[in-house]
Backbone as JSON Lines, residues from 0, in Angstrom:
{"i":0,"aa":"X","n":[-44.08,23.21,5.2],"ca":[-42.99,23.63,4.38],"c":[-41.66,23.59,5.16]}
{"i":1,"aa":"X","n":[-41.69,24.03,6.43],"ca":[-40.5,23.98,7.25],"c":[-40.01,22.55,7.43]}
{"i":2,"aa":"X","n":[-40.94,21.64,7.62],"ca":[-40.62,20.24,7.81],"c":[-39.9,19.67,6.58]}
{"i":3,"aa":"X","n":[-40.32,20.05,5.4],"ca":[-39.7,19.58,4.16],"c":[-38.29,20.13,4.04]}
{"i":4,"aa":"X","n":[-38.1,21.41,4.38],"ca":[-36.77,22.01,4.33],"c":[-35.83,21.33,5.32]}
{"i":5,"aa":"X","n":[-36.36,21.04,6.51],"ca":[-35.55,20.37,7.52],"c":[-35.13,18.98,7.05]}
{"i":6,"aa":"X","n":[-36.06,18.23,6.47],"ca":[-35.75,16.9,5.98],"c":[-34.71,16.97,4.87]}
{"i":7,"aa":"X","n":[-34.84,17.94,4.0],"ca":[-33.91,18.11,2.9],"c":[-32.51,18.45,3.44]}
{"i":8,"aa":"X","n":[-32.46,19.34,4.4],"ca":[-31.19,19.72,5.01],"c":[-30.56,18.53,5.74]}
{"i":9,"aa":"X","n":[-31.38,17.78,6.45],"ca":[-30.89,16.6,7.16],"c":[-30.34,15.57,6.17]}
{"i":10,"aa":"X","n":[-31.02,15.37,5.07],"ca":[-30.57,14.41,4.06],"c":[-29.25,14.86,3.43]}
{"i":11,"aa":"X","n":[-29.14,16.14,3.14],"ca":[-27.9,16.67,2.57],"c":[-26.75,16.54,3.57]}
{"i":12,"aa":"X","n":[-27.01,16.86,4.82],"ca":[-25.98,16.75,5.86],"c":[-25.52,15.31,6.03]}
{"i":13,"aa":"X","n":[-26.48,14.4,6.09],"ca":[-26.14,12.98,6.23],"c":[-25.35,12.49,5.03]}
{"i":14,"aa":"X","n":[-25.74,12.89,3.84],"ca":[-25.05,12.49,2.61],"c":[-23.61,13.01,2.61]}
{"i":15,"aa":"X","n":[-23.42,14.24,3.04],"ca":[-22.08,14.81,3.13],"c":[-21.22,14.05,4.14]}
{"i":16,"aa":"X","n":[-21.82,13.72,5.26],"ca":[-21.11,12.95,6.28],"c":[-20.65,11.61,5.72]}
{"i":17,"aa":"X","n":[-21.53,10.9,5.07],"ca":[-21.21,9.6,4.48],"c":[-20.12,9.75,3.42]}
{"i":18,"aa":"X","n":[-20.24,10.75,2.6],"ca":[-19.25,10.98,1.55],"c":[-17.87,11.25,2.15]}
{"i":19,"aa":"X","n":[-17.81,12.09,3.17],"ca":[-16.53,12.39,3.83],"c":[-15.97,11.13,4.49]}
{"i":20,"aa":"X","n":[-16.84,10.35,5.12],"ca":[-16.41,9.11,5.75],"c":[-15.8,8.16,4.71]}
{"i":21,"aa":"X","n":[-16.44,8.01,3.59],"ca":[-15.94,7.12,2.53],"c":[-14.6,7.64,1.99]}
{"i":22,"aa":"X","n":[-14.5,8.93,1.76],"ca":[-13.25,9.51,1.25],"c":[-12.11,9.28,2.24]}
{"i":23,"aa":"X","n":[-12.36,9.54,3.52],"ca":[-11.32,9.33,4.53],"c":[-10.94,7.86,4.66]}
{"i":24,"aa":"X","n":[-11.92,6.99,4.59],"ca":[-11.64,5.55,4.66],"c":[-10.72,5.13,3.52]}
{"i":25,"aa":"X","n":[-11.02,5.55,2.31],"ca":[-10.17,5.2,1.18],"c":[-8.79,5.85,1.29]}
{"i":26,"aa":"X","n":[-8.74,7.06,1.8],"ca":[-7.47,7.74,1.99],"c":[-6.57,6.95,2.93]}
{"i":27,"aa":"X","n":[-7.09,6.59,4.11],"ca":[-6.28,5.84,5.07],"c":[-5.99,4.42,4.6]}
{"i":28,"aa":"X","n":[-6.94,3.82,3.91],"ca":[-6.7,2.48,3.36],"c":[-5.57,2.53,2.34]}
{"i":29,"aa":"X","n":[-5.56,3.53,1.48],"ca":[-4.5,3.62,0.47],"c":[-3.15,3.89,1.12]}
{"i":30,"aa":"X","n":[-3.13,4.71,2.19],"ca":[-1.87,4.96,2.9],"c":[-1.37,3.68,3.58]}
{"i":31,"aa":"X","n":[-2.28,2.93,4.16],"ca":[-1.92,1.69,4.81],"c":[-1.36,0.7,3.79]}
{"i":32,"aa":"X","n":[-2.03,0.58,2.66],"ca":[-1.58,-0.32,1.59],"c":[-0.19,0.09,1.09]}
{"i":33,"aa":"X","n":[0.0,1.38,0.84],"ca":[1.28,1.87,0.33],"c":[2.4,1.57,1.32]}
{"i":34,"aa":"X","n":[2.17,1.84,2.61],"ca":[3.2,1.58,3.61],"c":[3.47,0.09,3.76]}
{"i":35,"aa":"X","n":[2.44,-0.72,3.66],"ca":[2.65,-2.17,3.71],"c":[3.53,-2.62,2.54]}
{"i":36,"aa":"X","n":[3.23,-2.13,1.34],"ca":[4.03,-2.49,0.16],"c":[5.47,-2.02,0.3]}
{"i":37,"aa":"X","n":[5.67,-0.81,0.82],"ca":[7.02,-0.31,1.04],"c":[7.76,-1.14,2.08]}
{"i":38,"aa":"X","n":[7.03,-1.6,3.09],"ca":[7.62,-2.49,4.09],"c":[8.05,-3.81,3.48]}
{"i":39,"aa":"X","n":[7.22,-4.34,2.6],"ca":[7.57,-5.59,1.91],"c":[8.83,-5.4,1.05]}
{"i":40,"aa":"X","n":[8.9,-4.27,0.36],"ca":[10.07,-3.99,-0.48],"c":[11.33,-3.85,0.38]}
{"i":41,"aa":"X","n":[11.2,-3.17,1.52],"ca":[12.35,-2.99,2.42],"c":[12.83,-4.33,2.96]}
{"i":42,"aa":"X","n":[11.9,-5.23,3.27],"ca":[12.27,-6.57,3.74],"c":[13.06,-7.3,2.67]}
{"i":43,"aa":"X","n":[12.58,-7.25,1.44],"ca":[13.27,-7.93,0.34],"c":[14.67,-7.36,0.12]}
{"i":44,"aa":"X","n":[14.84,-6.07,0.41],"ca":[16.15,-5.43,0.26],"c":[17.02,-5.62,1.5]}
{"i":45,"aa":"X","n":[16.47,-6.25,2.53],"ca":[17.23,-6.52,3.75],"c":[17.29,-5.35,4.71]}
{"i":46,"aa":"X","n":[16.48,-4.35,4.51],"ca":[16.47,-3.18,5.39],"c":[15.35,-3.33,6.43]}
{"i":47,"aa":"X","n":[15.68,-4.08,7.48],"ca":[14.7,-4.42,8.51],"c":[14.18,-3.17,9.23]}
{"i":48,"aa":"X","n":[15.07,-2.25,9.58],"ca":[14.64,-1.06,10.32],"c":[13.65,-0.22,9.52]}
{"i":49,"aa":"X","n":[13.9,-0.06,8.23],"ca":[12.99,0.69,7.38],"c":[11.65,-0.04,7.26]}
{"i":50,"aa":"X","n":[11.7,-1.35,7.12],"ca":[10.47,-2.15,7.02],"c":[9.63,-1.99,8.29]}
{"i":51,"aa":"X","n":[10.28,-2.0,9.44],"ca":[9.57,-1.84,10.71],"c":[8.83,-0.51,10.73]}
{"i":52,"aa":"X","n":[9.48,0.54,10.26],"ca":[8.84,1.86,10.22],"c":[7.63,1.86,9.3]}
{"i":53,"aa":"X","n":[7.77,1.27,8.13],"ca":[6.65,1.23,7.19],"c":[5.48,0.41,7.73]}
{"i":54,"aa":"X","n":[5.78,-0.73,8.34],"ca":[4.71,-1.54,8.92],"c":[4.02,-0.78,10.05]}
{"i":55,"aa":"X","n":[4.79,-0.07,10.84],"ca":[4.23,0.75,11.91],"c":[3.25,1.78,11.34]}
{"i":56,"aa":"X","n":[3.66,2.49,10.29],"ca":[2.79,3.48,9.66],"c":[1.54,2.82,9.07]}
{"i":57,"aa":"X","n":[1.7,1.66,8.51],"ca":[0.55,0.95,7.93],"c":[-0.49,0.63,8.99]}
{"i":58,"aa":"X","n":[-0.04,0.16,10.14],"ca":[-0.96,-0.15,11.24],"c":[-1.67,1.11,11.72]}
{"i":59,"aa":"X","n":[-0.94,2.19,11.85],"ca":[-1.51,3.45,12.36],"c":[-2.52,4.07,11.4]}
{"i":60,"aa":"X","n":[-2.53,3.63,10.15],"ca":[-3.52,4.11,9.18],"c":[-4.69,3.13,9.09]}
{"i":61,"aa":"X","n":[-5.03,2.55,10.19],"ca":[-6.11,1.57,10.27],"c":[-7.46,2.2,9.92]}
{"i":62,"aa":"X","n":[-8.25,1.45,9.18],"ca":[-9.66,1.77,8.95],"c":[-10.43,0.45,9.0]}
{"i":63,"aa":"X","n":[-11.73,0.55,9.06],"ca":[-12.53,-0.67,8.98],"c":[-12.23,-1.39,7.69]}
{"i":64,"aa":"X","n":[-12.24,-2.69,7.72],"ca":[-12.04,-3.55,6.55],"c":[-10.65,-3.39,5.93]}
{"i":65,"aa":"X","n":[-9.67,-2.96,6.71],"ca":[-8.31,-2.76,6.22],"c":[-7.47,-3.98,6.58]}
{"i":66,"aa":"X","n":[-7.22,-4.82,5.61],"ca":[-6.43,-6.02,5.88],"c":[-4.94,-5.72,5.99]}
{"i":67,"aa":"X","n":[-4.49,-4.58,5.46],"ca":[-3.07,-4.27,5.46],"c":[-2.55,-3.92,6.84]}
{"i":68,"aa":"X","n":[-3.38,-3.35,7.67],"ca":[-2.97,-3.1,9.05],"c":[-2.7,-4.42,9.77]}
{"i":69,"aa":"X","n":[-3.56,-5.39,9.57],"ca":[-3.37,-6.69,10.2],"c":[-2.17,-7.42,9.61]}
{"i":70,"aa":"X","n":[-2.01,-7.35,8.3],"ca":[-0.84,-7.96,7.66],"c":[0.45,-7.34,8.19]}
{"i":71,"aa":"X","n":[0.45,-6.04,8.36],"ca":[1.62,-5.35,8.89],"c":[1.89,-5.76,10.33]}
{"i":72,"aa":"X","n":[0.85,-5.88,11.12],"ca":[1.02,-6.33,12.51],"c":[1.6,-7.75,12.54]}
{"i":73,"aa":"X","n":[1.12,-8.59,11.66],"ca":[1.65,-9.96,11.58],"c":[3.13,-9.96,11.2]}
{"i":74,"aa":"X","n":[3.5,-9.09,10.26],"ca":[4.9,-8.99,9.85],"c":[5.78,-8.52,11.01]}
{"i":75,"aa":"X","n":[5.34,-7.48,11.72],"ca":[6.12,-7.0,12.86],"c":[6.28,-8.08,13.91]}
{"i":76,"aa":"X","n":[5.21,-8.8,14.18],"ca":[5.26,-9.88,15.17],"c":[6.27,-10.94,14.73]}
{"i":77,"aa":"X","n":[6.26,-11.3,13.46],"ca":[7.19,-12.33,12.93],"c":[8.64,-11.85,13.02]}
{"i":78,"aa":"X","n":[8.88,-10.59,12.67],"ca":[10.24,-10.05,12.76],"c":[10.72,-10.08,14.21]}
{"i":79,"aa":"X","n":[9.85,-9.67,15.14],"ca":[10.21,-9.68,16.56],"c":[10.49,-11.1,17.04]}
{"i":80,"aa":"X","n":[9.66,-12.04,16.62],"ca":[9.86,-13.45,17.01],"c":[11.18,-13.97,16.48]}
{"i":81,"aa":"X","n":[11.54,-13.59,15.26],"ca":[12.82,-14.03,14.68],"c":[13.99,-13.53,15.51]}
{"i":82,"aa":"X","n":[13.94,-12.25,15.92],"ca":[15.02,-11.71,16.77],"c":[15.02,-12.38,18.14]}
{"i":83,"aa":"X","n":[13.83,-12.64,18.66],"ca":[13.75,-13.32,19.96],"c":[14.34,-14.72,19.88]}
{"i":84,"aa":"X","n":[14.04,-15.43,18.81],"ca":[14.58,-16.79,18.63],"c":[16.09,-16.8,18.46]}
{"i":85,"aa":"X","n":[16.65,-15.69,17.99],"ca":[18.11,-15.56,17.85],"c":[18.73,-14.99,19.13]}
{"i":86,"aa":"X","n":[17.94,-14.88,20.18],"ca":[18.36,-14.35,21.48],"c":[18.83,-12.9,21.38]}
{"i":87,"aa":"X","n":[18.31,-12.15,20.41],"ca":[18.58,-10.72,20.3],"c":[17.42,-9.99,20.98]}
{"i":88,"aa":"X","n":[17.42,-10.09,22.31],"ca":[16.29,-9.64,23.1],"c":[16.07,-8.13,23.04]}
{"i":89,"aa":"X","n":[17.14,-7.37,22.97],"ca":[17.0,-5.92,22.92],"c":[16.26,-5.5,21.65]}
{"i":90,"aa":"X","n":[16.66,-6.06,20.51],"ca":[16.01,-5.72,19.24],"c":[14.58,-6.24,19.23]}
{"i":91,"aa":"X","n":[14.36,-7.47,19.71],"ca":[13.01,-8.04,19.76],"c":[12.1,-7.18,20.63]}
{"i":92,"aa":"X","n":[12.62,-6.74,21.77],"ca":[11.82,-5.89,22.67],"c":[11.44,-4.59,21.98]}
{"i":93,"aa":"X","n":[12.37,-3.98,21.28],"ca":[12.08,-2.72,20.58],"c":[10.99,-2.91,19.53]}
{"i":94,"aa":"X","n":[11.03,-4.02,18.83],"ca":[10.02,-4.28,17.78],"c":[8.67,-4.57,18.42]}
{"i":95,"aa":"X","n":[8.66,-5.37,19.48],"ca":[7.39,-5.62,20.18],"c":[6.81,-4.31,20.72]}
{"i":96,"aa":"X","n":[7.67,-3.42,21.21],"ca":[7.18,-2.13,21.71],"c":[6.62,-1.28,20.58]}
{"i":97,"aa":"X","n":[7.24,-1.34,19.41],"ca":[6.7,-0.63,18.25],"c":[5.32,-1.15,17.91]}
{"i":98,"aa":"X","n":[5.18,-2.46,17.89],"ca":[3.88,-3.07,17.6],"c":[2.86,-2.7,18.67]}
{"i":99,"aa":"X","n":[3.27,-2.75,19.92],"ca":[2.38,-2.37,21.03],"c":[1.91,-0.93,20.9]}
{"i":100,"aa":"X","n":[2.82,-0.05,20.58],"ca":[2.47,1.37,20.42],"c":[1.5,1.57,19.26]}
{"i":101,"aa":"X","n":[1.78,0.91,18.14],"ca":[0.92,1.06,16.97],"c":[-0.49,0.53,17.24]}
{"i":102,"aa":"X","n":[-0.57,-0.66,17.84],"ca":[-1.89,-1.23,18.13],"c":[-2.64,-0.42,19.18]}
{"i":103,"aa":"X","n":[-1.91,0.1,20.16],"ca":[-2.54,0.91,21.2],"c":[-3.1,2.2,20.61]}
{"i":104,"aa":"X","n":[-2.45,2.72,19.58],"ca":[-2.9,3.98,18.99],"c":[-4.21,3.84,18.22]}
{"i":105,"aa":"X","n":[-4.55,2.62,17.83],"ca":[-5.79,2.41,17.09],"c":[-6.85,1.67,17.91]}
{"i":106,"aa":"X","n":[-6.52,1.35,19.13],"ca":[-7.45,0.6,19.99],"c":[-8.63,1.48,20.39]}
{"i":107,"aa":"X","n":[-9.81,0.96,20.18],"ca":[-11.02,1.7,20.51],"c":[-11.74,1.11,21.71]}
{"i":108,"aa":"X","n":[-11.31,-0.04,22.14],"ca":[-12.01,-0.72,23.22],"c":[-12.97,-1.78,22.69]}
{"i":109,"aa":"X","n":[-13.25,-1.71,21.41],"ca":[-14.18,-2.66,20.8],"c":[-13.49,-3.58,19.79]}
{"i":110,"aa":"X","n":[-12.22,-3.35,19.55],"ca":[-11.53,-4.14,18.54],"c":[-10.93,-5.4,19.15]}
{"i":111,"aa":"X","n":[-10.41,-6.22,18.3],"ca":[-9.82,-7.48,18.75],"c":[-8.38,-7.3,19.23]}
{"i":112,"aa":"X","n":[-7.89,-6.07,19.23],"ca":[-6.5,-5.81,19.61],"c":[-6.26,-5.87,21.1]}
{"i":113,"aa":"X","n":[-7.31,-5.84,21.9],"ca":[-7.13,-5.77,23.35],"c":[-6.32,-6.96,23.88]}
{"i":114,"aa":"X","n":[-6.62,-8.15,23.44],"ca":[-5.87,-9.33,23.9],"c":[-4.44,-9.3,23.39]}
{"i":115,"aa":"X","n":[-4.25,-8.85,22.16],"ca":[-2.91,-8.74,21.59],"c":[-2.1,-7.71,22.37]}
{"i":116,"aa":"X","n":[-2.71,-6.61,22.73],"ca":[-2.01,-5.58,23.51],"c":[-1.61,-6.12,24.87]}
{"i":117,"aa":"X","n":[-2.5,-6.84,25.53],"ca":[-2.17,-7.44,26.82],"c":[-1.02,-8.44,26.68]}
{"i":118,"aa":"X","n":[-1.05,-9.24,25.61],"ca":[0.03,-10.19,25.35],"c":[1.36,-9.45,25.14]}
{"i":119,"aa":"X","n":[1.32,-8.36,24.37],"ca":[2.55,-7.62,24.07],"c":[3.13,-6.96,25.31]}
{"i":120,"aa":"X","n":[2.28,-6.46,26.19],"ca":[2.77,-5.86,27.44],"c":[3.53,-6.91,28.25]}
{"i":121,"aa":"X","n":[2.95,-8.08,28.35],"ca":[3.6,-9.17,29.09],"c":[4.89,-9.61,28.39]}
{"i":122,"aa":"X","n":[4.86,-9.71,27.07],"ca":[6.03,-10.14,26.31],"c":[7.19,-9.16,26.49]}
{"i":123,"aa":"X","n":[6.91,-7.87,26.43],"ca":[7.94,-6.86,26.61],"c":[8.55,-6.97,28.0]}
{"i":124,"aa":"X","n":[7.72,-7.17,29.01],"ca":[8.23,-7.32,30.38],"c":[9.11,-8.56,30.51]}
{"i":125,"aa":"X","n":[8.71,-9.67,29.88],"ca":[9.51,-10.9,29.92],"c":[10.87,-10.7,29.25]}
{"i":126,"aa":"X","n":[10.85,-10.05,28.11],"ca":[12.1,-9.86,27.38],"c":[13.02,-8.86,28.07]}
{"i":127,"aa":"X","n":[12.44,-7.83,28.66],"ca":[13.27,-6.86,29.39],"c":[14.05,-7.53,30.51]}
{"i":128,"aa":"X","n":[13.44,-8.53,31.12],"ca":[14.12,-9.25,32.2],"c":[15.34,-10.01,31.68]}
{"i":129,"aa":"X","n":[15.37,-10.3,30.41],"ca":[16.49,-11.04,29.81],"c":[17.61,-10.13,29.31]}
{"i":130,"aa":"X","n":[17.37,-8.82,29.31],"ca":[18.37,-7.87,28.81],"c":[19.19,-7.36,29.99]}
{"i":131,"aa":"X","n":[20.52,-7.45,29.9],"ca":[21.35,-6.92,30.98],"c":[21.09,-5.41,31.15]}
{"i":132,"aa":"X","n":[21.18,-4.96,32.4],"ca":[20.86,-3.56,32.71],"c":[21.72,-2.57,31.94]}
{"i":133,"aa":"X","n":[22.96,-2.92,31.69],"ca":[23.85,-1.97,31.0],"c":[23.5,-1.83,29.51]}
{"i":134,"aa":"X","n":[22.63,-2.67,28.98],"ca":[22.22,-2.58,27.59],"c":[20.97,-1.74,27.4]}
{"i":135,"aa":"X","n":[20.33,-1.31,28.47],"ca":[19.14,-0.49,28.35],"c":[19.44,0.91,27.84]}
{"i":136,"aa":"X","n":[20.67,1.34,28.02],"ca":[21.03,2.7,27.64],"c":[21.0,2.9,26.18]}
């Protein structure tokens, strides 16, 4: 009889865990989606700084199977590249650092972000070398 109660309790506990996991996954996925959409709207309105913030939030709400975090990372990378191509190194560096921070905050050691993070660290160092010292302030 004790064994049956234990199995029942274990099944209920496991079911609750799975339910909470699913609820949290959908919660963070919906936040990521919402922030991605707000970032897209800000881009269309020409508000780059606001878009960067929304994309940052979208990445930080990463969950498994969340394509919006990756889409947001791609958008931030493209915005940074555009500023870099216009030789606006200070702005490009700030955006790359935002992306680096966001990706680092969700890095578990098992994700594919490790190579991207290493690339971003190097990119930030390269761009900082192009910024005059008096502009760091």
